[in-house]
C-alpha positions as CSV (number, residue, x, y, z in Angstrom):
1,X,86.5,82.7,54.8
2,X,83.2,83.8,53.2
3,X,79.8,82.5,52.1
4,X,78.9,81.7,48.5
5,X,75.4,83.2,49.1
6,X,76.0,86.2,51.4
7,X,73.0,87.6,53.3
8,X,74.0,90.5,55.5
9,X,71.1,90.2,57.8
10,X,71.9,86.5,58.4
11,X,75.6,86.4,58.2
12,X,76.7,89.7,59.9
13,X,77.3,90.1,63.6
14,X,78.0,93.6,64.8
15,X,76.6,97.0,65.4
16,X,76.9,98.9,62.1
17,X,75.0,96.8,59.6
18,X,73.7,99.9,57.7
19,X,77.2,100.6,56.4
20,X,77.8,97.1,55.0
21,X,75.8,97.4,51.7
22,X,78.0,100.2,50.5
23,X,81.1,98.3,51.4
24,X,80.0,95.1,49.7
25,X,78.9,97.1,46.6
26,X,82.6,97.9,46.1
27,X,84.1,94.5,47.1
28,X,81.8,91.5,47.6
29,X,82.3,87.8,48.4
30,X,82.7,86.9,44.8
31,X,85.4,89.5,44.3
32,X,87.2,87.9,47.2
33,X,87.0,84.5,45.5
34,X,88.2,86.0,42.2
35,X,91.0,87.8,44.1
36,X,92.3,84.6,45.6
37,X,92.1,82.7,42.3
38,X,94.1,85.5,40.6
39,X,96.8,84.9,43.1
40,X,96.8,81.1,42.7
41,X,94.7,80.2,45.8
42,X,91.9,77.7,45.1
43,X,88.7,77.7,47.0
44,X,85.9,75.2,47.5
45,X,82.3,75.6,48.3
46,X,80.8,73.4,51.0
47,X,77.3,72.0,50.7
48,X,76.1,74.7,53.1
49,X,77.5,77.4,50.9
50,X,80.6,78.2,53.0
51,X,83.7,79.1,50.9
52,X,86.9,77.7,52.2
53,X,90.5,77.5,51.0
54,X,91.0,74.2,49.2
55,X,94.3,73.7,50.9
56,X,92.6,74.0,54.3
57,X,95.6,76.1,55.5
58,X,94.8,79.6,56.8
59,X,98.6,80.3,56.6
60,X,98.3,80.4,52.8
61,X,95.9,83.3,53.0
62,X,97.9,85.0,55.7
63,X,101.1,84.8,53.7
64,X,99.4,86.2,50.6
65,X,98.0,89.2,52.5
66,X,101.3,89.9,54.4
67,X,103.3,89.6,51.1
68,X,101.0,92.0,49.3
69,X,100.9,94.5,52.1
70,X,104.7,94.4,52.4
71,X,105.0,94.9,48.6
72,X,102.9,98.0,49.0
73,X,105.0,99.5,51.7
74,X,103.2,98.3,54.8
75,X,105.4,97.8,57.8
76,X,104.4,95.3,60.6
77,X,105.6,96.0,64.1
78,X,105.0,92.8,66.1
79,X,105.0,92.3,69.9
80,X,104.9,96.0,70.6
81,X,103.2,97.8,73.5
82,X,100.8,100.4,72.4
83,X,101.0,103.4,74.8
84,X,98.7,105.9,73.0
85,X,96.5,106.1,69.9
86,X,95.5,109.5,68.7
87,X,93.9,110.9,65.6
88,X,95.7,113.6,63.6
89,X,94.6,115.6,60.6
């Protein structure tokens, strides 16, 4: 899920690493742990610093995120074919 001691140069795989510090300044790994705790989801820290769900069930996290998104008006359209994606102003 995350690391207790997050090092962007060590833990990030991707092309746009320069953008990450500003993102993690707003919402970091400890914020994620606190967010989960505030919704009743316990986490554990492994000896190598990885933070995992105590239940070991990814479904618990998925259900939380889907329920919160739905409560905020997000609609999910599953098993749909995407024909075109375009940017509009």
